C-alpha positions in Angstrom: -43.4 -122.0 10.2 -45.9 -121.7 12.6 -44.4 -119.2 14.7 -45.2 -117.4 11.3 -48.2 -118.3 10.9 -49.2 -116.6 14.8 -47.7 -113.7 13.5 -49.6 -113.5 10.3 -52.9 -114.2 12.5 -52.3 -112.1 15.4 -51.5 -109.0 12.8 -54.6 -109.3 11.2 -56.2 -110.0 14.3 -54.8 -106.3 15.4 -55.7 -105.3 11.7 -59.5 -106.4 12.1 -60.1 -105.1 16.1 -58.4 -101.7 14.9 -61.0 -100.9 12.2 -63.9 -101.5 14.3 -63.4 -98.9 16.8 -62.6 -96.6 14.1 -66.7 -95.2 14.3 -68.3 -95.4 17.0 -71.9 -95.9 17.5 -71.7 -92.4 18.6 -73.6 -90.0 17.0 -70.7 -87.4 15.8 -70.8 -84.0 17.0 -70.5 -80.6 15.2 -68.8 -78.0 16.5 -69.7 -73.9 15.7 -66.6 -71.9 14.0 -65.1 -70.0 15.7 -65.0 -66.5 15.1 -62.7 -63.8 16.3 -64.6 -60.9 16.8 -62.1 -57.1 16.9 -62.5 -55.7 19.8 -63.8 -52.2 19.4 -61.5 -48.6 19.4 -63.6 -46.8 22.1 -64.6 -43.2 21.3 -62.1 -40.8 21.4 -62.9 -37.3 21.9 -62.7 -33.8 19.4 -60.6 -32.1 21.5 -56.5 -33.3 22.9 -56.7 -33.2 27.2 -53.5 -31.6 26.9 -55.5 -28.9 25.0 -57.2 -28.5 27.9 -54.4 -28.7 30.5 -52.9 -25.9 28.5 -56.1 -23.7 27.9 -57.1 -23.6 31.5 -53.0 -23.5 32.8 -53.4 -20.5 30.4 -56.7 -19.3 31.7 -55.4 -19.4 35.1 -52.4 -17.2 34.2 -54.8 -15.1 32.3 -56.4 -14.3 35.3 -52.9 -14.0 37.5 -52.3 -10.9 35.2 -55.3 -9.4 35.7 -55.4 -9.5 39.0 -51.7 -8.1 40.1 -52.8 -4.7 37.6 -55.2 -4.0 40.2 
């Protein structure tokens, strides 16, 4: 019976001591909500770089053809 009383006393002290530390005396810390921003897409040009390369190549071929005929 003495062991039962000791175990019951130890259990009640353990339960009461953990609830004493639950709240604490520190003020509450409110963290701001996390906002995920979507990355901005880089502006694209209206002309594809492929068309620019093809245009320059065509201009060079035309210039070469004009010079050969002279």
